[in-house]
C-alpha positions, -999 to 999 in steps of 0.1 A, spaced: 159 2 50 118 -6 51 103 19 25 64 23 27 45 34 -3 9 54 -2 -5 62 -40 -31 81 -42 -29 93 -11 -47 135 -11 -31 152 22 -33 122 33 1 121 51 3 131 88 -15 101 101 -2 70 81 31 91 89 23 76 128 4 48 116 36 38 95 60 45 119 73 4 132 67 -7 96 88 19 80 118 41 80 102 61 47 70 69 31 67 68 -4 39 99 -14 24 94 -44 -7 114 -57 -12 138 -91 -17 167 -74 16 193 -86 14 205 -48 16 172 -24 43 177 -1 51 212 -13 60 231 16 55 200 42 88 201 64 95 163 72 105 162 111 104 128 128 102 93 117 96 78 94 109 104 65 85 112 40 91 115 1 71 127 -24 61 121 -57 42 134 -86 22 114 -114 3 88 -124 5 59 -105 3 35 -129 33 59 -146 59 59 -114 53 25 -98 79 11 -123 105 39 -112 104 36 -72 126 16 -54 122 -21 -34 83 -18 -14 79 -35 22 44 -17 25 16 -13 1 -4 11 24 -34 29 11 -68 38 22 -100 63 16 -102 60 -23 -130 57 -42 -137 57 -81 -164 87 -75 -158 123 -79 -126 134 -56 -114 98 -55 -82 90 -77 -106 65 -97 -75 41 -95 -80 4 -83 -47 -3 -66 -59 -37 -54 -70 -42 -92 -50 -67 -101 -37 -44 -132 -18 -15 -108 -14 -44 -84 12 -68 -103 31 -36 -108 35 -23 -75 42 -67 -66 76 -62 -84 84 -36 -67 82 -59 -27 117 -78 -23 120 -116 -29 107 -122 11 77 -104 9 60 -78 24 26 -66 41 -2 -45 29 -17 -20 54 -56 -10 35 -90 -4 42 -100 -20 6 -105 12 -9 -107 8 -49 -104 -35 -52 -110 -52 -83 -125 -87 -91 -128 -89 -48 -94 -91 -45 -95 -77 -10 -124 -101 4 -105 -127 -7 -71 -115 9 -85 -116 41 -112 -145 43 -91 -174 61 -76 -188 30 -61 -162 20 -52 -154 -23 -29 -169 -37 -25 -152 -75 5 -138 -92 25 -157 -81 19 -144 -42 1 -154 -11 -19 -132 2 -34 -137 44 -48 -108 64 -22 -114 97 -37 -130 130 -32 -95 153 -47 -69 134 -36 -35 154 -50 -8 131 -85 -21 126 -103 -12 156 -88 29 154 -79 31 113 -105 -1 101 -74 -9 84 -66 -50 79 -26 -54 74 -20 -88 47 11 -106 47 19 -109 11 48 -142 2 60 -153 -30 48 -188 -35 78 -205 -42 84 -192 -3 61 -209 16 47 -248 24 16 -256 3 
């Protein structure tokens, strides 16, 4: 079973389920809002699961994550102020990735240290024992402004 994780999701549930239908069997939506998913009816696939709490605190309790989905967040008012693609939080999420790696699907929100910009450059980014590189095919770029990044352990790829 493939699991996607969407931290700091606010109330963004239906469209991500549509986007991720071919990438995940289940999506774990995470936000500090105690009303997240309260009266949500799970119909169709992927299944929606809800996790209430700060991403920094809940990430260590997550199962294996195959896809990190993250978009439309900011530092400002109304945003989470969490740097999901920054080193501090990203390393915790990567610990949940399987050895064979996974995907990050993102618009680059709240990137720290130019991580997103470096992940999508031609040579990708090697960091924290992982290799991040933009996939050649980008079906979500035009309709959603989302980039798909392959994440592979450094020791699993030819250098």
